[in-house]
N, C-alpha and C positions, 0 to 999 in steps of 0.2 A: 502494500501498498501508499503513494507518495501523499505525501500531505506538502503541499506549496506556501508559504509563506511571501509574500509581500514585502519588498523594503517599506513601501508607505502606513503598512501597518508594523512596527513595532511601536512601542511605547516610548515616546518622546518624555524625556530628559535633561538632567543637567542646569546649567543659572548663566543665560545669557551674559547678565553682566561682569560673571565673570570669567566671562570668553570659553567656558565650556558647554558643551552639545553631543547629549548622547542616546543613541537608540537603543532598545534592547530586545531581543526577540523573544526573550524570558519572561516569565515574572518576575518583576524586579522593583524591590524597594516601594513605595508607595505603589506602587499597580501591581495590585496584587492578582491574580488568575488561576484559583487552583487548578483549571485546567491545563494551564501550562507551564507547570512545574518543572519539568525536564524532557530528554530524551534522550533515550538509555544513558550513559553517564554525564553527557552537559546539560547544563546547568544555567549555564548561562551565557549571552552568547552576545556582544556590545559592543555598537558600534563608537569609539569617539572622537569625536572631534574639537581639539583642543588652539587656540587663535594663539599666536606669538608670545609670552612670557605666561603664557594660563599654566594651570595644571591639578589635581588632587592632593591635597596636603600625605603626612602620614596618616596610615591609617591600618586598620591592621587585619589580616585574614590567619583562618588555621581550617587546617583535615581539607582543605585543595588544594589543585591541580591546577593552576592559571599559565596559560599559553599564548602570547600575543604575537599578534601578525603586523607590519608596520604597510602602511598603502602607501601614502604622502607623509611627507618630512621629516625631524627626526624623535624619539622618544631617549628621555633618561630619566634612568628607573637609578635610583638609591635605595636600598634596602638597612635592618637591622641587623645581616647576618655580616654586611663594610663592602657589599656590593654595588657598585657606582659602571655604571655601562650605558649607552647611547646607543639604543635600535635603529637599526637602516630598516627601508624596505630590499624583501626577502632575508631575510632573519628572522627565527624565529628565537623567540624569547618566552623560556620554560620557568616558572617559581613553584616549585612545593612547599606548601605550606604548612604541612605539617604541625605539630600541637603551637605555632605561631610564629608569626614573622609580621614586621612591619615594612611598608616602601610606599615613597611619594616616586607621582608619575606627573612630569613636568613636558612642554616645551620649551626645549629654550635655546630655540632658533629662532629664525627671522620668517620664517612663512608657517602658514599653517599646519598640523598635524592631525592626521585623520591615523588611529587607528582600529584594528577589529583585536578584544579581548575575550577569551575563551576560556568558563569555568568547566572542569570536576570535577567530580567525584570524587572522590578514593574508595577503593574497594574494604578495607582496614585504616583505622584511624593509628594516628599517633605518628612515630617517626621523628627525627630531623628535620628542618627546614632543607633544601637545596636549590641551586640557583643554577642555572645555564643556559647557555645562548651558542646557539652553531650561526652564525656568519653566512648571509650566500648561500642560502637551501639551493639545491639544483632543481631544475624539475622532475618530477618522476621520482619527487624524492622520499621517502615516508623516514618520519619522526616518531617513534612509539615513548606513550605515556604507558608504562608499566601496571605504575598503580591505578588506576581507570580503568585497563584491559583495555584502551583506546589506542589508535594511531593514527596520527596529521598523515593524509599525502597531501601535496604540493602537486597542482598541475597549469601551467602553461600551456595553450593550445592556440593553431593558427587557426584562422577562416576555414569551413569546410571540415574539422581533422577531429578525427573519433576516437574516443579510448574509452574502453571498459573501466566503471569504477566498480570498487571492490564487493564480493559477495559478505552479506555482513544481517547481523542479527536486526544492526542499527544502524542506518545510513544517513550522515548531514550535511550537505553538499550547499556549499554558500560560494556564488559567485561575487570576486568581488571585482573583479572588472569583466567589463563585456557579458556577450551572450551565448547560451548556450540553449538546446534541445535535450530535453531530459525525460523520459517515460511521457511522451507527446505533449512537455508540456515545454513556453520557452519561460524560459532565465535569461533577467535581467540583472546589473551590478546590485547588490545588495540585496537579490531577493536568494532565498531559500526554500533544501525541499532536505524533505522529513523522510525515511524512506524505510520503514521495518521490512525483514524479512529481503532481503536487497536480494536477488540472484541475475544473473546473464544481462544487467541494463549498461548500456554503453549513455557516453554525452557527446554530445556533435556541436560543433561552437559555430554560430552562426556568424558571430564577427570574431575576434582573435578577443582569446576568454583567460582570464586569470579565476583557479580555484580553487578550495579548501575543502577535502573530503574526511572527514569524519569516520572512520571504520572501529564498530563498538562492541565488544561479545554482550552477550544478554548480561 
């Protein structure tokens, strides 16, 4: 079964006065929806837009696997375990909050920042916080998040190119840019598809496209 969620249907958040604009794919904060709490291990998929100089002050996380993908601009990350990094388009950032960590996220650059942040629920609570970045991840690369029983696939497609999507109990497809056709549906930038018991599906690029695909176990 394929459930398509359009970019315009996301819950709007943030604070324009502070230069933050958030768009939530799942129930989040004041936008509580008991029918949209999670899909597989995925519990949040937030598109964040930060004006130059804007950011999120230090705040805590625990028992969450947080994966970030920058679309435009540069993200400055600092956390309570001593990491300070600049995350750019094509990089994968993974923060395993475990028993607890605090971090800040800012746009210290001169141009707007757009990034996608995805939260996954770990299968077991506990452990020590961990942090990792993969710089300039290549097309068709898979990035595993074993704690959540999930694998992230990055695909960049030329117009007309076809690609098999993973067979999975839960498959989440997010279109970062461009346009694709999946299971009879056309998806544009910011659109997503939630596929249950995915098997034998292909994505076809209607225009040059970049996709993030989460393959998740039951």
